[in-house]
N, C-alpha and C positions, 0 to 999 in steps of 0.2 A: 504495501499499499503505501501510496505517495501523499503526504499532507502538502497542501498548497496554502500559504498563508495568503488571506484575501482581505484587501484594506477597504474593497468597495470601488477601487479606481479600475480602469480598462486594462492596465497592464496585468494584475493578477488574475482578472478575468479571464483575458485570453490564454495565460499560462494555464488556468486550469480547465479551460475548454481544448488546449492542444493536446494537454496529458489525458484527458478521458477520450478525446478523438483516437489516441494511439492505443487506446485498449486499457491502460492503466487503470488500477483502483484507487480512486481518487477520492479524498476528504479535504474540504476546506476548513481551515481554522481561521477565526478573526479573534485577535487579541484585543483586550480591552485596556487601555489606558486612562481612561477617564477625562481623556482630551479629544474624543471623536468627531470628525464631520459627518461621517456616515451612520444613520441611524440604523438597526436593527432591522427593520423592514427592508430597507434599500438593501441592505447585505443578503437577506432572505432572498430577495427577488434576484439578485445577480447570481447567487450560487444555483438558483433553480435553473436560470437561464444557461448555465455553463454544465448543467447536469449532474451537480455534486452535492452531496450533504454537506451542510455548515454546522461547525460547533464553536460555541465562543468560549473564550479563555481569559479569566480575570487576571491582568498583569498589572493592575493599577498601583499595587504596592510596590512591586518590583520595579516597574517603570518610574515611579516618582524618586525610589531611593537611587537608582541605577543609572537612571538619565536625567532626569530633571534637577535634581540635587547636584549631579555631577556639572550639568551645564552651567547652573548659578555659580557653584564654586569656582570653577574655570575663570568666568569672569570676575569675581571677586579676587582673584590671584593675578589677574592682569593677563590671563591667557585667553586665546581664542578656541574654543572647544569646537568638536565636531560630532554632535550628538547623534546622527545617522550611523556613524562608523561605531559608537558604542552600542548603541541598540541591534545593528546587526550581529556583533559579537555576543551580547549580553542578553537580549530579548528574544530576537528571531532566531537566533540559530543556538542559543542558550536555553532559557525557560520554554518557548515555544517547542524548540527541537525536543527538548527531555519530555514534554507532555506528549508530542506525536509519537515518540519513540514507546511511550506507556500505554498508548491504545493501539500499537500494532504498527505504525509507519517505518518503513525501512529508509525512506529519503525525504529531505525536506524540499520543497519547489518554491521559489518567489520569480515575481514579476522585474527582476533585475537583468539589465542588459549587459551580460558577460558571459563567460563559459566556465565549465568546470569539467575537465576531461582526465580520465585515469591514465597514469603512464607508469608502469610497472607497480610499485608499492605506495606511490604517492599521487594525490589528484592536484593537477595545475590550475589555478585560476587565470584566464586571459581576458584580454579586451574584448566586448561585444562589438558587434559587424557595424553597428551604427555609431559613427565617430561622434556624432553630435550629441548623443545621448547614453553612450555607453557609461558604466558605473561600477567598474572593477576597484577603482579608488576606495569605494566604501566598503570594500569587502577585505581587503588587506590585511586585517588583523583577526581574520579567523584563524582557529587552529585547523589542523591536518585533519584530527578526527571529525570539527564541525563542517570542513571544505568536502570531506570524502560522502557526507550525505546530502550534499547539495546537488540540486538539480535547476537549472535555468534556460527554460523553454523557449525564451525570448533571446537567446544568445546571437543568432544567427540572423535576427530581423531588424528590420529598420522600423522605427517609431510609426511612420506614415503606413505601414503594412499593417502594422497591429492596429492602427485606427481604422484602417480599411477593413479589416477583417472583423473588427467589434460592430462596425456599421451594417456589415453585411449580416451579422448575425441579432441583428436589432439590439444592440446593448443600449438602455434607455438614458445613460447619464454622459453620451459621448460629448455633448456640446458644454459640458460644465467645467470650469477651470480647474486644472489640476494643481495640488500644493506644488509651489516652487520653494519653500522654504523649511523653516523648522515646524513639524507637524503640530507641537503643542503649544506655537504661539499664534493666536489668530489674528486679533486685531489690534492689539495693543503694543506691539513691537517689542524689543529685545528688552529696553532699559526699564520700561514700565514693568513688564512681566518679571522683571528681576527685583523692583523695588517692591512689587506686591508679594513676593513669595520668599524674600531673603531674610523677612525679620529682623531689619536693621536700618538704621537711618544712615545717608548719604550725604557728604557735606561737600561743598565748593572747595577747590584747591588751585594751585598755581600750575598754569602753564610755562614752560621754560623751551628756549631753543636750543639747540645741539651746542652751544658756547655756554650754556648755563645762565643765561640771561631770563629775568622773569618779564614775559611779554603779554600774560592775560590771565584769565580765569576760566576754569572749567566748572560744571556742575555735577561732577561725578564720573571717576575715571571709569566706572562699570558702562557708561554710553560710548567706549570707544574702543576699537581695535587696530592693530598696526597696520598702516598702510591707508587708515580711513582720513578723508577729507571734508565731509560735512559735519557740521557742528562744532568745528574750530572757533571760527566766528572771530577771528584776528586781522585787522586791516593789513593788506600787504600788497606789494605790485605783484608778487609771485604766490601761488598757493602754498599753503602749508599742509603737510601730511602727519599724522600720528607715528613717532619713529619708535618711542617706548613709554611703558606704561609700569610705574612705581607704586602699587597699592600701598605699601607700606608707608610712604611720604605722602599718599595721596598726589602725587605728581604726573604731570604729562608732559613729556617731551615731543616738540614738534620739528619737522625740519622740511626742507625741499625736496623736491622728487629724488634728486641725485643724491641726497642724504641717506635714502632709504635702500639702496642695492647693497646685497649681500653678496660676498665671494663665498663664504662656508659658514656652516652651523653643526651644532650637535644633535642628534636626537635620542631620546630615551624609549624604554620599554619596545626594544626591536623584536619586530615578529617575522622571522625567516618562514616563508612557506615551504621552501625546498631546502636542500641541506646547507646549514650555515657555511658561507665560505672561509676559507684558510686566510686569506689576504684581501687585498683591496680589489674592488671590480669597478669597471668603466660601464654605467648604466644609464637610463634614463630616469630623471626623478620628476614627480609631479608633486608639487607643495600646495595646492589647493585644488580642489575639484573645479574640473572645466578649464583649466588652465593649461598650457602645452608643457608636456615633458621635456625637459632639456638635458643635456648631455651634463653628466656630474661622475666625480670619482667618489664611490661610497667605501671609507675605509671602518672595517668593524674595530671596536674597542672594546675594554672589559665592562662588565656590570651591564650587559643587554642594551650597549649604547653603539654608536657609530657616528663616523664624522663625515659630512658631506661637503665636497669640493667642487663648486659650480665650474664649469669651463667658462663661462660668461655670467658675470654678477645678475642677479635676479632682484627684482623690486618686491617689497612688502612682504617678507617672510615672517610670519607670525607665529609665535610661540604658542602651543597648546594645539596648532594645527598638525595634521599628518603629510608626513613626507613619505610618498610610496614610490618603490623601486621596481622598475620596469627592465626587463631585458627583450627589447622587440615587442611582442604584444603580451608577454608573459609576467605576470606579477612575481617578484621574488620575495617580496616582503614590505617592510615600511616600519617607520618610527615616528614617535611623535617629538615635535620640534622643541627644543628648550632653548633658553635665553643666551646660551654659549653660541655666540656667532661672531662673525668678523665682518665689519663694514668695508664695502670695495673702497668708499672715497677716501677714508683716513686709517684703515685697516686695525681698528679700535676692537678689542676683544671684549667677551662676556659683557655686551651690553645690558 
């Protein structure tokens, strides 16, 4: 049996339909987070159209503790979180997969645009065929055990073909806008969500330039992420961007665009999907979803870390985001970007 995680969107619907059409024994699983956009009746309608039974799994407590609290905590630490990566590892292929196995499923399917292929005794994660939609970046932190159960029916499809198939199948919600951002934040925006859920007061503080000169005030460092331009509100002939966030001192450092180019950085919590390398590797590295992967040298060091050296300096590398390592279209692994990096403009270390 294959358990398909169904969100109420077109991708998971088509994934379920394709598996059912292939002759597989399929059950739909919808995990409840407490932040749903789709109600139960809509989900039941979609599952019935796909021809699969649907079960509901209450994940509200786990989702709050493992995803929402992590998201808030990262911003309070001055980092930029990636809750989708955490959700895939801890909820979808963690809590949900464990439940699916308990009801007899041998595999877990999702509507991600990527591929998982068994090669020898390991499963290889690869890019999806749709270069504009592919989502392997978000799955680079799965374990081999998790990846070995994964099925991605949309890996060889274009989004346009998925929508066409859904239209032909009379999918009733095709014209509704798809979620493009964090699923548990609807209309309030990140800053307001954090203010409402963090249980603490946020104080204004100073904004300094890269030379240490105080040039303005902010209304809470939780409102900013590295590379951000909007919200700085300091008159200048050239735009300022957020260069560093110091939550301990409640201090925001801003610079001009050229000040934010990074030549190297350290990652922590490195996850190797294939065998960990003995030495350095020349790979493609993606430091934010939907950015182009660029040439870099990845040098493993002790403590589950690696140092990444760009062939060409890159703009706006943000602590807390994931750096994912590719060998062509194959995902080798990834790590979480730390504050230990070198600026290209001045070769400053450990910003």
